[in-house]
FILOMI-932935 format. One record per residue (C-alpha): x, y, z negated. Coordinates in steps of 0.1 Angstrom, whole numbers, plus 5000, padded with zeros to 4 digits. Layout:
<papas>
XYZ...
</papas>
This chain:
<papas>
512054044828509354324840506354044841507353904803504254114785502054004809503353644802502653694771499453844774498753534798499853294771498053434747494253374765495353024772495652944731492653174726490652944752491952664741491252704702487952864712487452464726488352304698485252474673483952214658480452044653480451974618482052154590482751914556484752004521487751824510486551534496483051554512482051214525482051224564477851084574476651384594479251364619478551454654479751334689479251474724476951174738476950894756480551014775481851034745480450694729481550524762485250664759485150554717484850174730487750044715488050274685487249994667491149894670492450214651491450204616490950524595494050684579493150724542496950844534497851094554496451374542495451374502491351364500490251374534490251024559490851074590488850854614489650754651488550984684488951344659489951634652490251764618491352174609492652224572491952574563493152774534490152804516489552454511487552384543487652094566486652104600486051834622485251754657485151454681488751454706490051294736493551314742495251274773498251114770499451334799498751644785500751594756504851684763503152084767501652234739503552574734499752744739498152524718501052574689500752954691497052894694496952774658499752984647497353294649494953124631495953294602493653104579494752784599496552524576496752224591495252064620495551634625494651504661493751144659492950994696493850704722496650534703498050904697498051114665499251494664500051684640500752064632501452224596501952544577503352354551506952214546507851854531504651694541504451314539503651104566501550784555501050624582500050284564497650074575498250084612500649754607501049534639499849834661501550104689501450474676502150814695502951064669503451374688505251734664505152024687506352284663509552354641508452164611510852064582508651724567509451494540509551184557507950864577506550524560504650344585505449974574504949744605503750044630505550004667506450424664506750664692507751004680507251304706508951584702507951834724508252214739511852234724511152214694513552104664511451904637513551834607513151544577514551594545513651304523513150984517509550784509510650804475509051184477505751004473507050704459506950464487509450224499508949894525512649804530514249924494513549734464510049834447511449894415515250044426515350394435516550394472514650434499514850534540513950834556511450674587510650314572508650094594509449834575507149544556509049344533512149434511515149354528513849244557513349344597510949144604507749214612509249584614507949844635510149984663511450294664511450524701512450934704511451074730510051414747512151754754513051834714515151744684514851544656516351644628517251414596519351594568518951484534522351674519520651854496517951604485517751574450518851254433515151074437514551124481518351084488518250774511520350494514518750514556517950754575515450504602514550154594513249994622513849644639515349784675515850184678515950394710516750774716515250844753513651114784515451444768515151384728518051514710518951354677520451464643521551284613523151384583522851204554524851144520525551374491527051354458524151224446524250894466526350754494524350614525524550254532523550264570522350564591520250364615519150004602518149784627519149514654519749674684520050054695519450184728520450544734519550714770518951074768519951384782520351564750523251544720523151254695525451384665525751104636527651264608528051014574528551254539529750994517531951124488532250764474531750464496531850364536529050324560527550264591525950504616524350224626523849834615523249654647526549454665528149664693527149374714523349524713524249894713523650034745524850394757523150454786522850844789523751154772524651494773527651334740527451114711528951264678530051074651531651204623532151054592533751254560536250974544537850924575537750654603538350374580534850524564532750374591531850014596531649924631529949544636531749424664535149614666536949294670539349384647540349674660539949974630540450254657536850334660537550534696539850244708536750024702534650224719537550244748537749884748534249864754534650084786537549914800535049584801532149784812529849744778529750144784530350334823533350464833532450744834532750804797535551024778536750854742538651124717538251044681540151304654540951324620541251664607539651884571536351724574537051384585536951184616534851274644534351074671533551224704531751064739530751304766531551284809533551614810536051464833533351344856530951634863529851854891532252054915530052384928531352624958529052954955528453094987527553494997526253585029527453245040531053265028532653154994532753364968535053314938534953444902536753764898536453824933535454204945532954094984533154395004530954475037527654445026524954725031522654825004518854725014519554395030519154095016521853855019522553445019523453334986523752964977525652654954526452374978527452074953531351954968531051664939527951514923528851224899527250874904525750914869524151254871523251154905521450874892519151074868518451364894517351044919515250914883513751244885515251284852517051614859516451924883519252134899519352554896520452804912520553164904522053474900522253774876522554134885524854284852523254624840526154894853528955044836529654964798525954794792525554434782522954254798521154244833518954434857515254324852513054124883513654174907517354174906516953794891518353604927517653264938517453214974518053604984520353854971520354244977520754544963518854844966521755104957525255144968528255104947529954854928527354594913528554304887526953994892526753634881525953354899524452984874524652694890522952444860521852114857518952104834515851784819512951824848510651814820511452164804509252424813511152724795512852874825514753154807517753314822520953244814520552924798521752804764524252554765522152374746519152324770521052214796523051904807525552074824526052404838528952634852529353024864531053254879531153674877532253914907531854234921529654364953530954674971528054834994529055185001526455195030522655195028520055085055516455195053513355085073512754715086515054525102513154265132513953895134512653825174513853455169513953175146516552895151516652545130519052285138518251895132520851675123521251335135520851295169518251035180515251045162514450655149511950545124515050375109517150695113514650915098516151015065519651145079517451385103517551725080516352035094517752315080517952705094520752845118523553005103522053325127518553295114519653185076521853555073518553715081515653445065515553165038513152895026512352854989513252464984511852504944507652564960506552304981506552565012510052495015512252235038511451925026514451715022512551395040510351365070506851275062504851025077501251035087500150655094496650785112499550935140502150735137504351015139506751195113506251575108507251865088506052205072507652505056507652835057509953085066511053405044512553715058515153865035514654195018514754435047514054265078510654185093509253845113508654025143505253885164507453705190508653485168504953345167503753435209506653395225507853005238511753085221510053255188510952925175513552645187515552385179518952225188517151925197515251855231512451615218511351755181508352005189506952295172503552225169502252525154503352865142501453125127501853425097500753385060500953605031499853915046501753845076504753835059505753455058506153245093504652895089506352645110505052275118507252045137506551725147509551435156509351265187510550885189511550775226509150505241511050255258508449945267504950065274502449785280498649805290496449585303493949645330490049645322487049685344488649595374485149335387483549275411480349485409482049745393481950105399485650175401485350465377485250245351488350055357490950165328493950065315493349995278497250055254498549775241499950045213497350325216498950545186502550545207500850605241497550585258497050565295495150835315493350965344493250645364492450605397491950315418492050345455491050145485493750085514491549975536490350295548492150615563496350695559496650665524493550455513490450625498489150625464487350395454483450365446481950025437483949745439483649405465484749135473487949115498488649475487492949525484493849865458496150035441496050155407497150485400497550625361499650885338500750785307500350995278502550945246501351005209501951285191505051155173506651035206507951065243508550915274512050875291512450855329513850535325511050345300509950065313506350085318503749715328500249675333499049365325496549165340494948955315494048595312490448505321490948735357491248485392494348615398494848445434491548275433492248045408491648145367493348185340496648275355497548585338499948825356501649095348502549385373505749595369505049975378507150235399507350635393506150865415508550885437508950585466505350665474504351025469505851135501502750915517500050945492497351225480497451125446498851355418499751045391502950915381502050555383501250315409500749935402503849785425501149485439498049535454494749375432491949225443488849295420488148995405485848815375486448685344486448285341484548175305483347835294480247825280478247585264475347365288472347255276469547535281466347485272462747515278459047375274458447185299454647205319451747035298448546985314446147265311448647525299448747935316452347965321451848355328450048375292451448135269454148255255456447975252457247985288458048325289461348225283463847915275462947745241466547715236469647905247473247875241475148145222476448475247474048375273471148605278467848555300467048805329463648625340461448345340458748245359456947965370455447905409453647735425454847465452454347805477456647915459454048215447453948345414451448145387448848425377447048475344444248235350446447985366446847645349449247355354447547035372448246675366449746555400450946875414454247055414455447385399458747535401461047715378462548035387464948085358467848385357470848375335473048635325476248615305478248785278480748725255483748875281486149135271484349465297481249555304479149185306480849155342481448775329481748435355481048135343483347865347481747535337478447655357478147285374477947175337475047305330471247165318468047175318466146965286469746735296468746715331470546815363468647075380468847245411471247555402473847815419475448145410474348445422475748805422474149115411476149455421474249685401473049545369474149185356477349035376477148695376473848505366472948115372469848085394467547785388464747695412463947375400460547155403458346975380455646725383452946745359452146355349449646225330450146255295448245935283450145695306452945525276454745205275456945025255460044835258460944535237463344245238466344075223470344225220472543885221476244045209479243825183481643955163480244165130476744115110477944535099477644655132474444835144472844755182472245075197469345065224469145405246466145495276467545785299465145855323466245925359467846235368468846305332472046225315470846275275468745975265464946065259464645725237466845555215466545265188469445145167468944795145471244565128473044305144469844065138470143675129473843475128474043115151477842995149479543345162476743465182474143735168470643785177469044165173465444275181464744585190461244775199460445115217457445235222455545605234457345635264456945795293456045615324459045605348462945475356465445435331468545365323468745115290472345135279473344865250475845005225477944805197481544855175484144695198481544565225481444695264478444885267476144725292473344865313470244805326467744995348464044925332460745075351458345165325454745215335451645155309451844795297454544665278457544555290460544335277464144315284466544125267470244215268473444055260476744245252480544125250483444185230485944365249488344115264485743835263486243745299485043395306481743535280482143285253481843545225485343495218489143645229491943365224494743215252491443145272490943465280494643555292493743215312490643315335492143695336495443615348493543355377491543685386494543845390496643575408493143595432492843235426489743275409488343645415485543765388483143845409480044005379480544325373480044325336482544065330485544315355484144555327485444355299488644205314489544605319490944555287493144935286489945095303492145295332489145155357491344845372491744515364495444375372498544265356498644545329495244425315496944075314499944265292497644435268495244115264497943895256499444185228496144145211495843715212499643725194498144035173501144225182498544505195494944445184492144615206490144625174
</papas>
């Protein structure tokens, strides 16, 4: 067509660039040593990290070693050029420009590239022998991309993938005896195979697998081979497969030698979009098309499978025929059993050439309806009423699509093509030049009667050689019609399009049904516009989901047909682009491509049914301007224009400022749907007050407030918002529980707290607390100055303010357990205060400390009597008056044993003067406390503790204790000793009653021991 010369020139330039890019770094003579080889540097060295796994090929090209990671150029004058190469497997499928570049170099005779487990081979010679020995146990992809005529392949033990690309036909014509090589056939014999992957004679153990792939054709034709190279087998491989879009044609057997089996293999799989043809030309003996059992034969896909046997149906040996002699019936039986698909047409016939078996899918082909100007058109019809100079809709509808073809399309293996051709006028043969090759827009610029052909084709996706009309060999299926168009009128100038109408299928858009909501052009628009589905600018078949916006969107171009032009109103007017559904919106419209095409962006909005937001920053002391409602699903919807109105003032209330205790407010707001959503009038909208708020004076009581639409309150409210919470709300504070122990440096005589750093703040502060201020004051409450020191015998006041972090909202947090806070383990004078402007709630400590003489130290020692166990230790603690935690502690062994009693000795020294509670503890015993006053002298305090349940104090727990406890309960002999009552409270409910009698009895009778 008219751009063909430009395309040819472009192909030549690309080939030239590629060829120049392959100029060698070193030049070697044939047979020269390979020292002095150069590489491309560090990056190349990194790429060659695995090169040692593939050995040098010493037998492929006579006189030259083919080193892994290099490309070799062989010239007519004997020169061999070599350079480093990196082969990308993804770039091996399209080699037309590479081939044309090689062909344009008249002195170049052969090129071999070897890298990344790939061998690319090109040659001008005929009958090249591909000896790949030395690669045993490895996989190799052999790429052939020209119409080569080769002899054979010898690759013992190699898993060989033969990739034939760019639609070429590669022919092999001899057995490996061409170079006196054989593996499967006897070494001392005369037979051989064309492609021999075996390692040992007569065995497929250790044999390589064979896969034919690509989009070219492999032919193995040995009918004209001499006696020496006439094969017994075409292919010898452990497993064989024909895949992708490769065609296979094997013709073996001649007057010199009958073939034994075309494909000697354990399994055979055919899964291609092209033809597979197998011809057994034996004049004397029978043979197998494939040697595997039919249970290992898989026919998944093929344009057709043809088997021809010169000797008739009996000349074909089938393994696994179950006694059936008719090959066609064998396959029909396998079709009935589901071994092969039910869509296969199977026919066998005998004629002068022998027996022919054909399998194809002729009965399960697509049914296509062709349309012109939105009406069906049929072959032989004359279409009337079209005007020259205007474009018209043209399309092909698939009325029926067979399942097998749809599966290929879904897998991306085939594409569907539709196009029209304008025939040359009169008796001339052929077609008009472009632009009269049509895909979406049919037009002719002259009046008269015109012959037109419409084609619909299914072809392999990989095939880039797009030629109209397509040859039958290049397509999986093709149909066409020929008809006439009578044009009596002509239109000049442009017809303007003011509105583009779109149609969306499928009703209400949801995520689950997104695949059904197709977009198309309305027939009125389709008559004047079209979209090109073959490019990314056409209307997509599916909506694109954008996770960042949680929205389904679509983008495409609308193109005016020939003779039409899109008016500015399609971009500027509100109705420039319209849809038949309410909630799919046009988000953008603009012109592109020299202002000729219209770009359209759509978003399909899903319905919101349940809207939830959490109230934040509605707190005492905060400015109401910070109050917000945070969306539970912000990609779906957000809350906007939140405003708080205090109803205590005016007829309708006034907009609140700083929130204070006792305020009662309504919260008004709007809901903004996300990009991919819309909000119906009946949607449920809720505002949640989270746990931690003080609702109705109680902490941690979460409340959910339903909302009402603007309407029932709008008449008496000046607020321009759509929603309002249905209940009056009170600002409150979040209750959080904190750790309680605050540590400070207590006064030390002579220290100056205003100067010494240890007095500036607490020495230890629980997590999520912050120091607002800390200061030591004199007894008259004045702050201590820089020169003021702590003096013995005087009292001072700690003034400490603690704020609280860790809340969700702006630091305004209320500590629920503030009464439990202690300073240095001591309960102190403290209360909660509130700072309206800065810190919210804070703890105020105002505690007096008296400075004591640090030299006044004492000690406490004595004995502790206990019972039952020597292993359990005795703990003695001293807790200073006014404190809850022990200031001093001693842990000693149970001591010496006399009878059932143990006596332990303890001693605690370095005790500050004061009054203490001495707490004595041991496992299984009842804790006992004594009051001890310590001064500068040593203090002796002995103690005795009893086992839990030892009511009578004899050091044992038995029936005597049950009796003593019963006399207390029935009030005949009450217990008067407080410690004895503690020992009697065996169920530890702080009461001594019949329940303790029952519990003690279960211990004594050993049904439920106390310890």
